[in-house]
Every structure is written in structure tokens, then in C-alpha cells.
N, C-alpha and C positions, 0 to 999 in steps of 0.2 A: 936594816930599818930605812935606809935612804930610798930604796926602791918603793917601799910601801908608802912613804911620805910623798914621793913624786906621784904615785898612782892616786893617792887621796887628793892631792892638789889638782891633778888633771881632772878627776871626777867632779871636784868642786867647780872648776872652770867651766866644764861642760854644762853642769846644772845652771850656773849663772848665765851662760850664753843662751841656753834654752829658754830661760825666763825672759831674757831681753828680746829674743826672737818672738816669743808669744806676745809680749807687750807691744812690740812693733807691729805685729800682725793685727792686733786689736786697733791700734792707731790707724793703720792703713785701711781697715774696714770702715772706720768712722769717717775718714777723709773721703773714701770712695762714696759713701752715702751722702756726704755734703756736696760732692761734685754732681752726683745724680740730681739732688734737689735743686742745685743752682742751674743745671741744664734745663730742668723743667721750668723754672722761673724765667730763664732767658727766652725759651720758646714762647711763653705766654706774652712776654714783653714784645717780642718780634711780631706776633699776631696783632697785638694792640696797635703797634706802630703802623702796620700795613692798613689796618682799619681806619686809623686817623688820617693817614695819607689819602686813602680812597675818599673818605668823607670831605676832606679839604679840596680834593680835585673836583668832586661833584658840586661842591658849594660854589667854587670859583669858576667852574667851567673851563679851567685851564688844562692844557694837555698834561699828562702825567709827568712828574719829575723823573729824571733818570734814577732808576733804583741802584742802590749800592749792592753789588753782587759780591759774594765771597764768604 
């Protein structure tokens, strides 16, 4: 009976681990979507900053400020 009990506990552990892995996979997918959305927002902000810098340079007639690269 001990072998059967060990087998049942092992199967239960596998089922629980599989459930945890599936939940973590869903959380990872959600986090991945959030990162993609944030990347899009950051690109939009970068474009806006470049436009504002260009408008300010045109308005003041000052040479362009050194751009931060990176």
C-alpha cells in the first residue's frame, strides 16, 4: 500500500506543479503584453520630445543641443 500512496502523492504533486506552471505562464503573457504596451508609449514620448526640441531650436535660432544617445 505504501507504493500506491507514494505514487498518488507524486501524481498529486505533478498536477499541482502543472497548475502552478500554467498560472505562471498566464502571468508571464500578461507581463509581456504590458511591456509591449509600455514600449509603444515610450516610443511616442521619444518622438514628442524630439519634436519639442526641434520646435524650440527653430524658435530660438540656437544650435541644436547635444542629443543624448543611448
